[in-house]
Phi, psi and omega in degrees: 000136168245139186218168187259149176272124188241155178282124179232092179066230179272003188246191171218149178207179176230150179271124174259120188301147184302323179290335173288321170306310175300320183290331177267349176081027177282143185232266182267324184224149179221159176257136181239140173205161176259131174239102190063240181255024185239142176269124185244128182240123189230163167281137180306126185304308187205135178286139179314127173072004178307132176079006181292320182298321187284324179302313180291327178292330179285322175301316182290321176298333183266000180075019186250031187237039176288159174300122174281323175276343186080174182274143174212136177276159179257150186307328183263012178295332177308330187278348186260147174254132182255000000 
């Protein structure tokens, strides 16, 4: 399929037909990168921190959420009331 590059504000872009977006499962975000001489557009593999809340709950339930470094204070902590 051939399409034209169009001016969009101060940028330029292409319009991707809705059926192609639906077929690829693109919704709100995509990842873009250049591979050789091609522009590759993909669904984001995983959102940042996705699943962290559930993983931390599983760690806590398993009793495996102890501090690794232990607690340590800062020199000026004595001046603060907690």
